[in-house]
C-alpha positions in Angstrom: -12.0 20.8 42.1 -14.4 21.6 39.4 -11.7 23.0 37.2 -9.6 19.9 37.6 -12.6 17.7 36.5 -13.0 19.9 33.4 -9.3 19.7 32.7 -9.3 15.9 33.0 -12.3 15.7 30.6 -10.5 18.0 28.1 -7.3 15.9 28.2 -9.4 12.7 27.8 -11.3 14.2 24.8 -8.1 15.4 23.2 -6.6 11.9 23.6 -9.7 10.3 21.9 -9.4 12.9 19.0 -5.7 12.2 18.5 -6.3 8.4 18.5 -9.2 8.8 16.0 -7.0 11.0 13.7 -4.1 8.5 13.7 -6.5 5.6 12.9 -8.1 7.6 10.1 -4.7 8.4 8.6 -3.6 4.7 8.7 -6.6 3.6 6.7 -5.5 5.2 3.4 -2.1 3.7 3.1 -0.3 0.8 1.5 3.2 -0.8 1.6 5.7 -1.8 -1.0 8.5 -4.4 -0.6 10.8 -6.3 -2.8 14.3 -7.7 -3.4 17.0 -6.2 -5.6 19.0 -8.8 -7.5 21.5 -8.9 -10.3 20.9 -10.9 -13.6 22.3 -14.1 -12.0 19.8 -13.9 -9.1 22.4 -12.7 -6.5 21.1 -10.0 -4.1 22.5 -6.5 -4.3 23.3 -5.0 -0.9 23.3 -1.2 -0.5 21.3 -0.3 -3.6 19.6 3.1 -3.3 15.8 2.7 -3.8 13.7 5.8 -4.4 9.8 5.7 -4.5 8.2 8.8 -6.1 4.5 9.6 -6.2 4.0 10.6 -9.9 1.1 12.9 -9.0 2.6 14.9 -6.2 6.3 14.3 -7.0 7.0 13.5 -3.3 9.6 10.8 -2.9 11.0 8.6 -0.2 14.3 6.7 -0.2 15.8 3.7 1.4 18.8 1.3 0.9 18.5 -2.4 0.2 19.5 -4.5 3.2 21.9 -7.4 3.6 19.3 -9.8 2.0 18.8 -7.3 -0.9 15.3 -6.4 0.4 13.7 -3.0 0.7 10.4 -1.9 2.4 8.3 1.2 2.2 5.5 1.3 4.8 2.6 3.8 5.3 2.7 4.9 1.6 -0.3 7.0 0.6 -2.4 5.3 -2.1 -1.6 6.4 -5.7 0.6 5.9 -8.7 4.4 5.6 -8.1 7.7 5.2 -9.9 10.5 3.2 -8.3 14.1 4.1 -9.1 17.0 1.8 -8.1 20.6 2.8 -8.4 23.9 1.1 -7.5 27.5 1.5 -8.7 28.4 -0.7 -11.7 24.7 -1.4 -12.5 22.3 0.4 -14.9 19.8 2.6 -13.2 16.4 0.8 -13.1 13.1 2.7 -13.2 9.9 0.9 -12.7 6.9 3.1 -13.7 3.2 3.1 -13.2 3.1 1.2 -9.9 -0.4 1.5 -8.6 -0.8 1.1 -4.8 -4.3 0.7 -3.5 -5.9 0.9 -0.1 -4.3 -1.5 2.4 -2.3 -3.2 -0.3 0.9 -5.0 0.6 2.6 -4.8 -2.8 5.7 -6.6 -3.9 8.0 -5.6 -6.7 11.3 -7.4 -7.2 13.9 -5.6 -9.3 16.6 -7.3 -11.4 19.4 -5.0 -12.3 21.7 -5.3 -15.3 25.5 -4.7 -15.2 26.6 -1.6 -16.9 27.3 2.1 -16.4 25.2 3.8 -13.7 24.5 6.6 -16.3 22.6 4.1 -18.4 18.9 3.9 -17.5 16.6 1.0 -18.0 12.9 1.9 -17.7 10.2 -0.7 -17.2 6.4 -0.4 -16.8 5.8 -2.3 -13.6 2.9 -4.4 -12.4 2.8 -5.0 -8.7 1.8 -8.5 -7.7 -1.9 -8.7 -6.6 -1.4 -11.7 -4.4 -0.5 -10.5 -0.8 2.1 -12.9 0.7 3.1 -10.5 3.5 -0.1 -10.4 5.6 -3.4 -12.1 6.3 -5.5 -9.1 5.4 -8.3 -9.6 2.9 -9.6 -6.7 0.8 -10.3 -5.5 -2.6 -10.9 -2.1 -4.2 -13.8 -1.8 -6.5 -13.4 0.9 -9.2 -16.1 3.4 -10.1 -17.1 1.6 -13.3 -17.7 -1.7 -11.5 -19.9 0.0 -8.9 -21.9 1.8 -11.6 -22.3 -1.4 -13.8 -23.2 -3.8 -11.0 -26.9 -4.5 -10.6 -27.4 -3.4 -7.0 -30.8 -3.9 -5.4 -32.1 -0.5 -4.4 -28.6 0.9 -5.1 -27.5 -0.5 -1.7 -23.7 -0.1 -1.7 -23.4 -2.5 1.3 -24.0 -5.3 -1.2 -20.5 -4.6 -2.6 -19.2 -6.1 0.6 -20.5 -9.5 -0.6 -18.0 -9.4 -3.5 -15.0 -9.6 -1.1 -13.3 -12.9 -0.3 -14.4 -14.4 3.0 -17.6 -12.4 3.3 -21.0 -14.0 3.2 -24.6 -13.0 3.8 -26.1 -13.7 7.2 -28.6 -16.4 7.9 -32.2 -15.4 7.5 -32.7 -16.0 11.2 -30.0 -13.6 12.2 -31.5 -10.5 13.9 -28.3 -8.6 14.6 -28.8 -6.2 11.7 -25.3 -6.9 10.4 -25.4 -7.2 6.5 -22.4 -9.5 6.4 
């Protein structure tokens, strides 16, 4: 009986550890979506879309759907290049795509007619306005943190820079800084 109790506790502990690890992994990712179109604005179905991390050279591929859309989820934060290929269109490469923590990036690609051996390279800027989810968030870079006048160097004050965050009432005794 005692061994069964210890086995039950061990399985329960293992379950908590696995749940914690999966939550921790999910917190350092982003997503990227967009639509592949031709010059006239018509969607391109079946385009091969390849997302490559420029620092690790690890890539993922997908194909544009019936509405010309593509989606990459659970993408580790970093700098990426997006390569789009389709027969009868020039290969399009969008470079320097920066994906930050919990960002739902959107990058639409317009392809030009031509030989698939011709490559068009563009430096991309992912839209900073998130139209895909209701998540609010912002990544402060190291320089902003260093240059901001923080009282007693309390980094929790950086939370007040985020949209929708405000300081508690003076009568609030919960200890919550936001």
